[in-house]
N, C-alpha and C positions, 0 to 999 in steps of 0.2 A: 349220185346214188351208188351205194356199195353194191358189188356183185353179190349174188345170192350166196356164194360160198363164204363171204365175209360178214354176212348179216347174222345177227343174234338168232340162235335157233337153227342155224344152217352150218354146213361145213363138215370137214373130216373129223370124226370123233377121235379124241385123244384120251378122254377120261371115260372109262368103261364101267366103273362102279364108284360108289360114294367115296371110298377110301382113296381113289385116284385123284379126286378133286383136291386142290390145295387147302390145307387147314386154315392158313392165313395168307393174305396178300396185302401189298401196299399199292394203293391206287388213288389218284387224285388227291394226294396229300393226306390220306387217311389210312389207318391200319384196320383191315377187315378180318373178321373171323367167320368161318363157315358155320351155319346153323344146321340143325338136323332136318330142315325143311327142303325137300326136293320136290320138283315139279316136272311134268312132262308136257311138251308141246303136242297138242293133238295133231296139228298139221304134219309135223316131221317125226314125231316120236322121240325127239331128243330130250334128254334129261338136263335139268339145270338146278342149281342150288342157290338159296338165299344166303347172303352174307350180311353181317351187321358190324357197326362201328360205334364207338363212344367218342369219336373225334369230331363229330358234327352236331350242331344244334338241331338241324332239321331232321325230321323223322322220314328220311328218304332211304330207299333200299338199293342194294347192289346185287346183281345176279351174275353167275358165271355158268355158261352152258358147256356141254360136253366137248365142244370143239375149242374151248378156251376163250370164246368171245365174252365180253363184259358188257352188261347193261347197267349203267349208273343212272338212277332216276333223276339225279340232279342235272345231268347232261341231256338225257334223252326223253325225260318225262316218265310218267307212271306206266309201268309195263302191264 
């Protein structure tokens, strides 16, 4: 199990506002684009943004939190 600092929704914040989050990222063989949909974890208060891609057939999402952790629904399940 990952330490709490490395888990999605936890860790040291490096993206403090929407414009700090990457507009595009390459992850798991796909090119992802940040959407305008931001969310906040109630437990930690950490922001995260939804990313989308046209490189997959499955309608699975990817999220990036303010600490730079990535949640890929294909790997980790539905968030």
